[in-house]
Short mmCIF file of the C-alpha atoms (twelve columns), coordinates in Angstrom:
data_MODEL
# 
_entry.id   MODEL 
# 
loop_
_atom_site.group_PDB 
_atom_site.id 
_atom_site.type_symbol 
_atom_site.label_atom_id 
_atom_site.label_alt_id 
_atom_site.label_comp_id 
_atom_site.label_asym_id 
_atom_site.label_seq_id 
_atom_site.Cartn_x 
_atom_site.Cartn_y 
_atom_site.Cartn_z 
_atom_site.pdbx_PDB_model_num 
ATOM 1  C CA . MET A 1  72.360 -88.190  177.090 1 
ATOM 2  C CA . ASN A 2  72.677 -90.912  174.489 1 
ATOM 3  C CA . LYS A 3  70.721 -94.057  175.163 1 
ATOM 4  C CA . LYS A 4  72.930 -96.855  176.396 1 
ATOM 5  C CA . TYR A 5  72.312 -100.551 175.925 1 
ATOM 6  C CA . ASN A 6  73.929 -103.505 177.611 1 
ATOM 7  C CA . TYR A 7  73.199 -107.147 176.908 1 
ATOM 8  C CA . ASP A 8  74.648 -109.690 179.329 1 
ATOM 9  C CA . GLU A 9  74.771 -112.987 177.480 1 
ATOM 10 C CA . LYS A 10 75.506 -115.012 180.621 1 
ATOM 11 C CA . SER A 11 72.405 -113.797 182.489 1 
ATOM 12 C CA . ASP A 12 70.451 -113.235 179.242 1 
ATOM 13 C CA . SER A 13 69.395 -109.774 180.389 1 
ATOM 14 C CA . LEU A 14 69.153 -106.530 178.447 1 
ATOM 15 C CA . PHE A 15 69.455 -103.181 180.194 1 
ATOM 16 C CA . ILE A 16 68.419 -99.987  178.431 1 
ATOM 17 C CA . GLN A 17 69.527 -96.808  180.178 1 
ATOM 18 C CA . VAL A 18 67.023 -94.017  179.628 1 
ATOM 19 C CA . LYS A 19 68.434 -91.370  181.952 1 
ATOM 20 C CA . ASP A 20 71.539 -90.887  184.097 1 
ATOM 21 C CA . GLY A 21 71.143 -91.443  187.805 1 
ATOM 22 C CA . ALA A 22 71.264 -93.925  190.634 1 
ATOM 23 C CA . GLU A 23 68.607 -96.593  191.010 1 
ATOM 24 C CA . GLU A 24 66.484 -96.080  194.105 1 
ATOM 25 C CA . SER A 25 63.898 -98.765  193.365 1 
ATOM 26 C CA . PHE A 26 62.372 -100.814 190.579 1 
ATOM 27 C CA . GLU A 27 58.925 -101.965 189.526 1 
ATOM 28 C CA . GLU A 28 58.147 -105.166 187.671 1 
ATOM 29 C CA . ILE A 29 55.679 -104.015 185.023 1 
ATOM 30 C CA . VAL A 30 55.133 -107.492 183.579 1 
ATOM 31 C CA . PRO A 31 56.907 -110.735 184.458 1 
ATOM 32 C CA . GLY A 32 60.527 -110.399 183.341 1 
ATOM 33 C CA . ILE A 33 60.456 -106.674 182.565 1 
ATOM 34 C CA . ASN A 34 61.445 -104.141 185.208 1 
ATOM 35 C CA . VAL A 35 61.663 -100.356 185.169 1 
ATOM 36 C CA . GLU A 36 64.314 -98.809  187.368 1 
ATOM 37 C CA . LEU A 37 63.460 -95.573  189.154 1 
ATOM 38 C CA . ASN A 38 65.502 -92.775  190.737 1 
ATOM 39 C CA . LYS A 39 64.688 -90.878  193.968 1 
ATOM 40 C CA . LYS A 40 62.195 -88.679  192.076 1 
ATOM 41 C CA . ASN A 41 60.386 -91.814  190.855 1 
ATOM 42 C CA . GLU A 42 61.531 -91.098  187.278 1 
ATOM 43 C CA . VAL A 43 62.353 -93.985  184.949 1 
ATOM 44 C CA . ILE A 44 66.105 -94.245  184.485 1 
ATOM 45 C CA . GLY A 45 66.284 -97.703  182.942 1 
ATOM 46 C CA . ILE A 46 64.486 -100.753 181.644 1 
ATOM 47 C CA . GLU A 47 65.675 -104.284 182.356 1 
ATOM 48 C CA . ILE A 48 64.482 -107.226 180.284 1 
ATOM 49 C CA . LEU A 49 65.158 -110.679 181.703 1 
ATOM 50 C CA . LYS A 50 65.416 -113.708 179.376 1 
ATOM 51 C CA . ALA A 51 65.860 -111.161 176.602 1 
ATOM 52 C CA . SER A 52 66.830 -113.693 173.922 1 
ATOM 53 C CA . ARG A 53 63.209 -114.866 173.809 1 
ATOM 54 C CA . PHE A 54 62.620 -111.748 171.690 1 
ATOM 55 C CA . ASN A 55 65.587 -112.262 169.370 1 
ATOM 56 C CA . LYS A 56 67.932 -115.267 169.363 1 
ATOM 57 C CA . ASN A 57 70.833 -113.149 168.023 1 
ATOM 58 C CA . LEU A 58 70.324 -110.253 170.422 1 
ATOM 59 C CA . ASN A 59 74.020 -109.761 171.143 1 
ATOM 60 C CA . ASN A 60 74.725 -109.236 167.417 1 
ATOM 61 C CA . VAL A 61 71.789 -106.823 167.038 1 
ATOM 62 C CA . ILE A 62 73.000 -104.681 169.951 1 
ATOM 63 C CA . GLU A 63 76.573 -104.579 168.590 1 
ATOM 64 C CA . VAL A 64 75.396 -103.480 165.119 1 
ATOM 65 C CA . LYS A 65 73.108 -100.738 166.499 1 
ATOM 66 C CA . ASN A 66 75.880 -99.389  168.722 1 
ATOM 67 C CA . LYS A 67 78.198 -99.075  165.700 1 
ATOM 68 C CA . CYS A 68 75.677 -96.957  163.748 1 
# 
């Protein structure tokens, strides 16, 4: 599976899909960063809230990386 990225500008959240599957639960590993888990407790995704604090032009960075 190719890694998939999605940045939602309105909610300022970045989701990075690590593995296919349905989310069963999530764990907040540090404030604003969650890992999503499947039924087997495997990480299937990472969600970063207030993601623009890491890069003000995050939407442009994601678009460029997806084109490569």
